[in-house]
N, C-alpha and C positions, 0 to 999 in steps of 0.2 A: 546487568543481570536480567534474566528472563523471568518467566512465570515460575512461581514457587522457589525463587532463589537460584534456579539453574541458569547457567550461561546459555544464551540463545545466539545461534550464529546466523548471519546473513551470508548467503553464498550466491554467486552468479554463475549462470550457465549460458553457453552460446545457443543461438536459435538455429535449428537445422530442420530439414524436411520432416524428420520423425517427431519433433516437438513443436512444430509450427502451430498446431491446433491450440496449444497452451496460450500462445500469443493472441490468437484469434478470440479465444474465450475471454481473456483478460480485456482486450479491446472492447468487446461487446459489453462487458460489465462496467468499464471505466468511462467510455467516451460516448457522446451523443451522436456521433457520426459513424457510418459504416465505411470501412476501408476496402479499396479495390485490390485486384490482383497485382497491380504495379507496386502498391505499397508493400505487399508481402515479398515481392521479387526484390525490391530495393532493400528491404530489411535483411533478407538472406544474403544478398550480394555484399552488404556492408561488413560482413564477417564479425570481427571483435567489437564493432560499434553497435551491435544489437545484442541485448542480453535479457534473460529472464532472471528475476530475483526470487530467491527462496528464503523464507523465514522459518527456521526449524523444519526444513524439508517441505514446506507448503509454498507453492508458487503464488506470490502475492503482488508482483510488480514486474514492470519491464521498461526498457528504453529501446527505441528503434530509431536508427539514424540512416541518413542517405548521404553518401559522399558526392560532392558536386565539384566540378572543375570550373573555375572562374575564367573569364576572358584572358586574364594575365597568365593562365596556366597553373596557378596555385590551386590547391584543394581546400575546400571548406566543408564543414560538417553541418548538415541540417538535421535537427532533432525533430523527427516526424511525430513521435509520441514519447512521453514519459509519464507513467502512472503507477500508483500503488493503491491497492484495495483499501477502502476507508478504515476498517478496523486495524490496519497495520501502518497507518500514517503516523508520523511523529516518532518513529522508532529507528530512523536512520536508513531506511531502505532506499528512498529516493535519493538521498545524499550519496549513498554508496554507488548507485547507478550513475548519477551525474559525474561524480568524481572519477569513476572508471573511464568514462568518455573523455573527460578533461585531461586525465593522465595520458591516455592514448594520443590525444592531440599534441601534447607536449613532446612525447617520445617520437612522434612522426613529423614534428615541425609543421603542424597544421595550425595556422594562426587565427582562424575564425570559426566560431560555433554560433548558430542562430536558430531561432524557432519562431512560430506564431503562437500567440496567446490571446484568447478571447478577452476583450477589454474589461469585462466584468469579473474575470477570474483573479481576484485579488490575492488569494492564497498562492497561486502559481507565480504571480508577478513578484510577490514578496520572497518566495522560495528562490527564484532565479537571481534576484537582486542580492541575496545573501552570498551568492557565488560570484558576484562581480558582473553579472549581466546588466545591460542597460536597455531601456526602450529607445530604439533608433528610428522608428517609423510607425505611423498609424495607417492601416489600410481599411478603407470603408467598404462595406459589403463584400468582405472576403468570404464569409460563410454564407451558404445559400439556404440551409434548412434549420438554422438555430438562431436564437435571439439573445443578445444583440449580434448582428451580423459582422460587426467590426472587430479587427484584431490589431494587436501591437506586434511589431517585429522586435524581438528581444535578442540582443547580440552580445557576444563576449569576444574580445580580441585577446589572444593568449600570447604572453611573453614568457621567456624562460624564468624570469625572476618571481613569477607568481607562485604562491603556495596554496595548499589545500585549505578549505574551510573546515 
């Protein structure tokens, strides 16, 4: 149920040139770093793997991914960013965004999804663990302009038997 007993819908929309500014505005509000043109080019290139989330027609979150080819020739997904504006957290928006990407991976036989999380971002670490992600590595001095500068590599290996959270 939503506000005042009304049903509130969460909808996803693709990122295109005409709404790329929405993603830029969200990133400015959500993250302590500024993203370069390559980030936005990768987001656009990833197609269905980058989405804006709307809560009652208000743009409140996004997920932006990059598809990477491994040496073995297989594809893996790197989650560059996943964020939801603070007043809309805990309403299922982030889960909807992440499940969308995990479902795409399953459909396209992509077996690995990973991301970097600042070591003090306990909420994010807890969120990803809920979806079966695990800390697989620690990288010291990964970030240059934020404290702490260290990050965890958080990974999920996808098999067909896994179900949604």
